C-alpha positions as CSV (number, residue, x, y, z in Angstrom):
1,X,28.1,7.1,10.1
2,X,30.7,6.7,7.6
3,X,29.8,3.2,6.5
4,X,26.2,3.7,6.2
5,X,26.5,6.7,3.7
6,X,28.5,3.9,1.7
7,X,25.9,1.6,1.8
8,X,23.2,3.4,0.8
9,X,25.1,5.8,-1.9
10,X,26.2,2.2,-3.2
11,X,22.6,0.8,-3.1
12,X,21.3,4.1,-4.9
13,X,23.6,3.4,-7.9
14,X,22.8,-0.5,-8.0
15,X,19.6,0.6,-7.8
16,X,20.3,2.9,-10.9
17,X,21.3,0.0,-12.8
18,X,18.6,-2.4,-12.1
19,X,16.1,0.3,-13.1
20,X,17.9,1.0,-16.1
21,X,18.3,-2.9,-17.4
22,X,14.7,-2.8,-16.8
23,X,14.7,-0.5,-20.2
24,X,12.6,3.1,-20.8
25,X,9.2,2.5,-21.8
26,X,8.8,3.7,-24.7
27,X,4.9,3.1,-25.3
28,X,2.1,3.9,-23.6
29,X,0.9,0.0,-23.2
30,X,4.7,-0.4,-21.6
31,X,4.3,1.9,-19.1
32,X,0.7,1.6,-17.9
33,X,0.6,-2.5,-17.9
34,X,4.0,-3.6,-19.3
35,X,2.2,-5.1,-22.3
36,X,0.1,-7.5,-20.0
37,X,2.9,-10.2,-20.4
38,X,4.3,-9.9,-16.5
39,X,4.9,-13.8,-15.2
40,X,4.0,-15.2,-11.9
41,X,7.9,-14.2,-10.7
42,X,7.5,-10.5,-11.0
43,X,3.4,-10.7,-9.9
44,X,4.6,-12.2,-6.9
45,X,7.8,-10.4,-5.9
46,X,6.2,-6.8,-6.6
47,X,3.1,-7.2,-4.4
48,X,5.4,-9.0,-1.8
49,X,7.6,-6.4,-1.7
50,X,4.8,-3.7,-1.5
51,X,3.2,-6.0,1.5
52,X,6.2,-6.0,3.5
53,X,6.9,-2.3,3.1
54,X,7.3,0.5,5.5
55,X,3.9,-0.2,7.3
56,X,4.3,-4.4,7.8
57,X,8.0,-4.1,8.6
58,X,9.0,-0.8,10.5
59,X,5.2,-0.1,11.7
60,X,4.4,-3.4,12.5
61,X,7.6,-4.0,14.8
62,X,6.2,-1.3,16.6
63,X,2.7,-2.1,17.1
64,X,4.2,-5.9,18.4
65,X,6.7,-3.9,21.1
66,X,3.5,-2.1,22.1
67,X,0.6,-4.9,22.0
68,X,2.2,-8.0,21.1
69,X,0.0,-10.5,19.3
70,X,-3.1,-8.6,19.1
71,X,-1.7,-6.8,15.9
72,X,-0.7,-10.2,14.3
73,X,-4.7,-11.2,14.3
74,X,-5.1,-7.8,12.6
75,X,-2.8,-8.3,9.9
76,X,-4.0,-11.5,9.0
77,X,-7.4,-10.6,8.3
78,X,-4.9,-8.4,5.5
79,X,-3.6,-11.7,4.4
80,X,-7.1,-13.6,3.9
81,X,-8.0,-10.6,2.0
82,X,-5.4,-11.1,-0.5
83,X,-6.2,-14.7,-0.6
84,X,-9.6,-13.9,-1.4
85,X,-8.7,-11.6,-3.9
86,X,-6.8,-13.9,-5.5
87,X,-9.3,-16.3,-5.9
88,X,-12.3,-14.8,-6.5
89,X,-11.5,-10.9,-7.9
90,X,-7.8,-10.8,-9.5
91,X,-9.1,-13.3,-12.5
92,X,-12.3,-11.3,-13.2
93,X,-10.4,-8.0,-13.8
94,X,-7.9,-10.3,-15.7
95,X,-10.4,-11.3,-18.3
96,X,-12.0,-7.7,-18.6
97,X,-10.7,-6.5,-22.3
98,X,-9.0,-2.8,-22.9
99,X,-8.4,-2.1,-18.9
100,X,-5.6,-0.3,-17.7
101,X,-7.0,0.4,-14.3
102,X,-9.7,0.4,-12.3
103,X,-11.2,3.4,-13.6
104,X,-11.7,1.3,-17.0
105,X,-13.6,-1.1,-15.1
106,X,-16.0,1.2,-13.5
107,X,-16.0,3.1,-17.1
108,X,-17.0,-0.6,-18.8
109,X,-19.4,-1.3,-16.1
110,X,-21.2,2.0,-15.1
111,X,-20.4,4.6,-18.1
112,X,-17.7,7.3,-18.2
113,X,-19.0,9.6,-15.5
114,X,-18.0,6.8,-13.0
115,X,-14.8,6.4,-14.4
116,X,-13.5,10.2,-14.2
117,X,-14.8,9.6,-10.8
118,X,-13.1,6.8,-9.8
119,X,-9.6,7.8,-11.3
120,X,-10.1,10.7,-9.1
121,X,-10.5,9.1,-6.0
122,X,-7.7,6.7,-6.7
123,X,-5.2,9.6,-8.0
124,X,-6.1,11.2,-4.3
125,X,-5.6,8.0,-2.4
126,X,-2.4,7.2,-4.7
127,X,-1.1,10.4,-3.5
128,X,-2.0,10.1,0.2
129,X,-0.5,6.4,0.3
130,X,2.8,7.8,-1.4
131,X,3.1,10.3,1.4
132,X,2.8,7.9,3.8
133,X,5.9,5.7,2.5
134,X,8.0,8.7,1.5
135,X,7.4,10.3,5.5
136,X,8.9,6.4,6.4
137,X,11.9,7.1,4.0
138,X,12.3,10.4,5.6
139,X,12.4,8.7,8.8
140,X,15.2,6.1,7.8
141,X,17.4,8.9,6.2
142,X,17.1,11.1,8.8
143,X,18.6,8.3,10.9
144,X,21.0,8.2,8.7
145,X,22.3,11.8,7.9
146,X,20.5,13.5,10.9
147,X,18.8,15.6,7.8
148,X,16.7,18.0,8.4
149,X,12.7,16.3,7.4
150,X,12.2,18.3,4.6
151,X,15.4,17.7,2.8
152,X,14.9,13.7,3.6
153,X,11.6,13.0,1.8
154,X,12.8,15.0,-1.0
155,X,15.3,13.1,-1.5
156,X,13.3,10.2,-1.1
157,X,10.8,11.4,-3.6
158,X,13.5,12.2,-6.3
159,X,15.4,9.0,-6.0
160,X,12.2,7.1,-6.3
161,X,10.7,9.1,-9.8
162,X,13.8,9.3,-11.3
163,X,13.4,5.8,-12.3
164,X,9.9,5.3,-12.0
165,X,8.7,8.0,-14.6
166,X,11.1,6.9,-17.1
167,X,10.6,3.0,-16.8
168,X,6.8,2.9,-16.2
169,X,5.2,-0.3,-14.6
170,X,8.0,-3.4,-15.8
171,X,11.0,-0.7,-14.2
172,X,8.9,-0.5,-11.1
173,X,8.2,-4.6,-10.5
174,X,11.8,-5.6,-11.7
175,X,13.3,-2.9,-8.6
176,X,10.5,-4.2,-6.7
177,X,11.4,-7.7,-7.1
178,X,15.0,-6.8,-6.2
179,X,14.2,-5.1,-3.4
180,X,11.9,-7.8,-2.0
181,X,14.7,-10.2,-2.3
182,X,17.0,-8.4,-0.2
183,X,14.4,-7.4,2.7
184,X,12.8,-10.9,3.0
185,X,16.2,-12.6,3.9
186,X,17.4,-9.7,6.2
187,X,14.8,-9.7,8.9
188,X,14.3,-12.8,9.4
189,X,17.9,-13.2,9.8
190,X,17.9,-10.3,12.6
191,X,15.0,-11.8,14.2
192,X,16.9,-15.6,14.4
193,X,20.1,-13.4,15.8
194,X,18.1,-11.9,18.5
195,X,16.9,-15.1,19.9
196,X,19.8,-17.1,20.0
197,X,22.0,-14.2,21.0
198,X,20.4,-11.3,22.7
199,X,17.6,-12.7,24.2
200,X,18.0,-13.2,28.0
201,X,16.1,-16.3,28.7
202,X,15.4,-17.8,25.0
203,X,12.1,-18.8,24.3
204,X,10.5,-18.9,27.8
205,X,11.4,-15.4,27.8
206,X,9.8,-14.5,24.5
207,X,7.0,-16.0,25.2
208,X,6.5,-14.5,28.7
209,X,7.2,-11.0,27.1
210,X,4.4,-12.0,24.6
211,X,1.8,-12.7,27.2
212,X,2.5,-9.3,29.1
213,X,2.5,-7.6,25.9
214,X,-0.7,-9.3,24.1
215,X,-2.5,-9.2,27.3
216,X,-1.8,-5.2,27.5
217,X,-2.7,-4.6,24.0
218,X,-6.2,-6.3,24.7
219,X,-6.7,-4.2,28.2
220,X,-6.1,-1.0,26.2
221,X,-7.6,-1.3,23.3
222,X,-11.8,-1.2,22.9
223,X,-13.6,-3.8,21.2
224,X,-14.9,-1.5,18.5
225,X,-11.4,-0.2,18.0
226,X,-10.3,-3.9,17.3
227,X,-13.1,-4.5,15.1
228,X,-12.5,-1.1,13.0
229,X,-8.8,-2.2,13.0
230,X,-9.9,-5.8,11.4
231,X,-12.4,-4.3,8.7
232,X,-9.7,-1.2,8.0
233,X,-6.8,-4.2,7.1
234,X,-9.4,-6.4,5.5
235,X,-10.4,-4.2,3.2
236,X,-8.3,-0.6,3.4
237,X,-5.5,-2.1,0.5
238,X,-8.2,-4.4,-1.1
239,X,-7.3,-4.0,-4.6
240,X,-5.7,0.0,-4.3
241,X,-4.4,1.1,-7.9
242,X,-0.9,-0.8,-7.4
243,X,-2.8,-4.0,-7.0
244,X,-5.0,-3.4,-9.7
245,X,-2.6,-2.4,-12.0
246,X,-0.6,-6.0,-11.4
247,X,-3.4,-7.8,-11.8
248,X,-4.6,-6.3,-15.0
249,X,-0.6,-6.0,-16.4
250,X,-0.6,-10.4,-15.5
251,X,0.0,-12.7,-18.4
252,X,-2.8,-15.1,-17.9
253,X,-5.5,-15.1,-15.3
254,X,-3.8,-18.0,-13.6
255,X,-0.7,-15.8,-13.0
256,X,-2.9,-13.1,-11.9
257,X,-4.8,-15.2,-8.9
258,X,-1.6,-17.4,-8.1
259,X,0.3,-14.2,-7.7
260,X,-2.3,-12.9,-5.3
261,X,-2.7,-16.0,-3.6
262,X,1.1,-16.7,-3.0
263,X,1.7,-13.2,-2.1
264,X,-1.1,-13.2,0.5
265,X,0.3,-16.4,2.2
266,X,3.7,-15.1,2.3
267,X,2.4,-12.0,4.1
268,X,1.0,-14.2,7.1
269,X,4.4,-15.5,7.4
270,X,5.9,-12.1,7.3
271,X,3.6,-10.3,9.8
272,X,4.5,-13.2,12.1
273,X,8.3,-12.3,12.0
274,X,7.4,-8.6,12.3
275,X,5.7,-8.8,15.3
276,X,7.8,-11.5,16.9
277,X,10.9,-8.7,16.5
278,X,8.6,-6.1,18.5
279,X,8.5,-8.6,21.2
280,X,12.0,-9.0,21.0
281,X,12.9,-5.5,21.0
282,X,11.0,-4.6,24.3
283,X,13.9,-5.0,26.8
284,X,16.3,-3.0,25.0
285,X,13.9,-0.1,23.4
286,X,13.8,2.6,26.2
287,X,10.4,4.1,27.2
288,X,9.1,6.6,25.2
289,X,10.2,5.3,21.9
290,X,7.9,5.9,18.8
291,X,6.6,2.9,17.2
292,X,8.6,4.1,14.0
293,X,11.7,3.7,15.7
294,X,11.5,0.4,17.5
295,X,13.1,-1.7,14.8
296,X,15.9,1.1,14.4
297,X,16.4,1.2,18.0
298,X,16.4,-2.6,18.3
299,X,19.0,-3.2,15.6
300,X,21.6,0.0,16.7
301,X,21.7,-1.2,20.0
302,X,22.4,-5.2,19.6
303,X,24.0,-5.7,16.2
304,X,27.3,-4.7,14.8
305,X,27.5,-1.4,13.1
306,X,27.5,-3.1,9.6
307,X,24.2,-5.1,10.1
308,X,22.7,-1.9,11.2
309,X,23.9,-0.1,8.0
310,X,22.3,-3.2,5.9
311,X,19.3,-2.8,7.7
312,X,19.0,0.8,6.8
313,X,19.9,0.2,3.4
314,X,17.2,-2.3,3.3
315,X,14.7,0.2,4.8
316,X,15.0,2.6,2.1
317,X,14.5,-0.4,-0.5
318,X,11.5,-1.5,0.7
319,X,10.3,2.0,0.9
320,X,10.9,2.7,-2.9
321,X,9.7,-0.3,-3.5
322,X,6.0,0.4,-2.0
323,X,6.4,3.9,-3.8
324,X,7.1,3.3,-7.1
325,X,4.4,1.2,-7.0
326,X,2.1,3.7,-5.8
327,X,3.6,6.9,-8.1
328,X,3.4,4.7,-11.0
329,X,-0.2,3.4,-10.4
330,X,-1.5,7.0,-9.7
331,X,0.7,8.4,-13.1
332,X,-1.6,5.9,-14.8
333,X,-4.7,6.4,-13.5
334,X,-4.9,9.9,-13.8
335,X,-3.8,9.8,-17.5
336,X,-5.9,7.4,-18.2
337,X,-9.2,8.0,-16.4
338,X,-9.2,11.9,-16.2
339,X,-6.5,13.0,-19.2
340,X,-7.3,10.9,-21.9
341,X,-11.4,11.4,-21.4
342,X,-10.8,14.8,-22.4
343,X,-7.1,15.2,-24.2
344,X,-3.8,13.5,-24.7
345,X,-5.8,9.9,-26.5
346,X,-3.2,9.5,-28.5
347,X,-0.3,7.0,-27.0
348,X,3.0,9.5,-27.8
349,X,0.7,12.1,-25.5
350,X,-0.4,9.6,-23.1
351,X,3.2,8.4,-22.4
352,X,4.4,12.0,-21.7
353,X,1.5,12.7,-19.8
354,X,1.9,9.8,-17.6
355,X,5.7,10.9,-17.2
356,X,4.7,14.6,-15.7
357,X,2.0,12.9,-13.8
358,X,4.7,10.7,-11.8
359,X,6.7,14.0,-11.0
360,X,3.4,15.8,-9.7
361,X,1.9,13.4,-7.5
362,X,5.6,12.8,-6.1
363,X,5.9,16.8,-5.5
364,X,2.4,16.8,-3.9
365,X,3.3,13.6,-1.7
366,X,6.5,14.9,-0.6
367,X,4.4,18.2,0.6
368,X,1.9,16.1,2.6
369,X,4.7,13.6,4.2
370,X,5.8,16.5,6.4
371,X,2.3,15.9,8.4
372,X,2.1,12.1,8.7
373,X,2.1,11.4,12.5
374,X,3.4,7.7,12.1
375,X,3.0,4.9,9.5
376,X,0.2,2.9,10.7
377,X,-1.4,5.9,11.3
378,X,-1.2,7.4,8.1
379,X,-1.9,4.3,6.2
380,X,-5.6,3.9,8.5
381,X,-6.5,7.2,7.1
382,X,-6.2,5.8,3.6
383,X,-7.7,2.7,4.1
384,X,-11.2,4.6,5.9
385,X,-11.4,6.6,2.8
386,X,-10.5,3.6,0.0
387,X,-12.7,0.6,0.9
388,X,-16.1,2.3,1.4
389,X,-15.4,4.9,-1.8
390,X,-14.4,2.2,-4.4
391,X,-14.9,-1.5,-2.7
392,X,-18.9,-1.5,-2.6
393,X,-19.2,0.0,-6.2
394,X,-16.3,-2.1,-7.5
395,X,-17.6,-5.9,-6.2
396,X,-21.3,-5.1,-7.4
397,X,-20.5,-4.1,-10.9
398,X,-17.9,-7.1,-11.1
399,X,-20.5,-9.3,-10.2
400,X,-24.1,-7.6,-11.5
401,X,-25.0,-8.6,-14.5
402,X,-26.3,-4.6,-15.2
403,X,-25.0,-2.6,-12.4
404,X,-26.6,1.0,-12.9
405,X,-24.5,4.0,-13.0
406,X,-26.3,6.2,-10.3
407,X,-25.8,3.4,-7.8
408,X,-22.1,3.8,-8.3
409,X,-22.0,7.4,-8.4
410,X,-23.8,7.8,-5.3
411,X,-21.9,4.8,-3.2
412,X,-18.3,6.5,-4.5
413,X,-19.4,10.2,-3.5
414,X,-20.9,9.2,0.3
415,X,-18.1,6.7,0.4
416,X,-15.4,9.4,0.0
417,X,-17.2,12.0,1.8
418,X,-18.7,10.5,4.8
419,X,-14.8,8.9,6.4
420,X,-13.2,12.4,5.6
421,X,-15.8,14.3,7.7
422,X,-15.8,11.6,10.2
423,X,-11.4,11.6,10.4
424,X,-12.3,15.5,11.0
425,X,-14.5,14.7,13.9
426,X,-17.1,17.1,12.1
427,X,-20.1,14.9,13.1
428,X,-19.0,13.1,15.9
429,X,-15.6,12.1,17.5
430,X,-14.2,8.7,16.3
431,X,-11.5,6.6,15.9
432,X,-10.4,3.7,13.8
433,X,-14.4,2.5,13.9
434,X,-14.8,5.5,11.2
435,X,-14.3,3.0,8.4
436,X,-17.3,0.9,9.7
437,X,-20.0,3.7,9.7
438,X,-18.7,4.6,6.3
439,X,-18.8,1.1,4.8
440,X,-22.8,1.6,5.8
441,X,-23.5,4.6,4.4
442,X,-21.5,3.6,1.1
443,X,-24.0,0.4,0.8
444,X,-26.9,2.3,1.5
445,X,-26.4,4.9,-1.0
446,X,-25.6,2.4,-3.5
447,X,-28.9,0.8,-2.7
448,X,-30.5,3.9,-3.1
449,X,-28.7,4.7,-6.3
450,X,-29.9,0.9,-7.5
451,X,-33.6,1.7,-6.9
452,X,-33.7,5.2,-7.8
453,X,-31.9,4.3,-11.3
454,X,-34.5,1.7,-11.8
455,X,-37.5,3.9,-11.0
456,X,-36.1,6.9,-13.7
457,X,-35.6,4.1,-16.4
458,X,-39.1,2.6,-15.6
459,X,-40.7,5.8,-16.1
460,X,-39.0,7.0,-19.0
461,X,-40.0,3.9,-20.4
462,X,-43.4,4.4,-19.9
């Protein structure tokens, strides 16, 4: 307990020093897009730090323990999505002039109303994603100090907000790269240690456990749910605001493309390591252990206390790396796409608004965090809303010569309302498959809006 406390306190001090070295943002462009000068190393490090966050470490270890390689196949859909975004979409975003957010992209393609609507949806999703990250951090702090959940989530929110609100995007990506370097070395090392010293039977036993867990996973997971999982992971985080902001802040289109492609390749390796850790954990984790506690239980049961303390520090760091990106992105979106449409037009006012917005989003997310059931389940809620709400209008907007505003408004509105209703089971009971009907409705709404706008426009020209 004492060693863990010393490690965590020491880590927070080092983190604050690193963030201070990154400098306080003194202009709005620095706060929002780091002057569009981020090199490949920081784009790659920040993306990977977000990719290997609690969902893809704590969450995937828990799912690997329960369903074996099933979730590796689902995770690879996420990796493929990031590679495709790097090749096809991120360079197109970077080529656009004067864009700080996806809302700016919608504003250029569809008009100011779509920009405000995209901003509202993006702030909502950044807040929900942040709540999931804060909840994951609360799990770790609760395990270290035994604090009440409300106090744990409050501490996570305060620490992250303290450097994100002042340092902006540059402080976020620099601390992310620091977190990524720490975490990416530690967990593969834990897997190697477990395989060499604790798994009786070695690779043969690992293979048998993997087959048994994977068979159980496929037998207990309906096909529709598997398809829904794949769809959700393939589309659910596609260019969410933190990733879009990194694409827009990269130094060149080549940096934007290569950052996403390389990070996507890394994520495939990461998922493999996390699922393998989950499979290794099966003999050491008591029945009934919550999936968010499998990794912590494994390390506590098999490794020296110093290694366990280091893992806790690393988990705190990776939670913060995911959270700071979301808070910064949400604040920039709120300022750029909503406030600056009506007020705070000067850079100095926008910078102040961005800092206050960071605090406000963190406070709301901390309140929601108490209701997050688990990391994976919380993320799936976000995925089911983001994909249908934003992606159809975004993709068509980037590829069509003259996208029509009514199509964008209808698609985003229907794509937001339908998955919320489906998840509340107000229409019919459904599980992860909610993303599929919501996407269909969003695409249909876009087609209807496109045709109606053409008819109205044609009628007005007669």
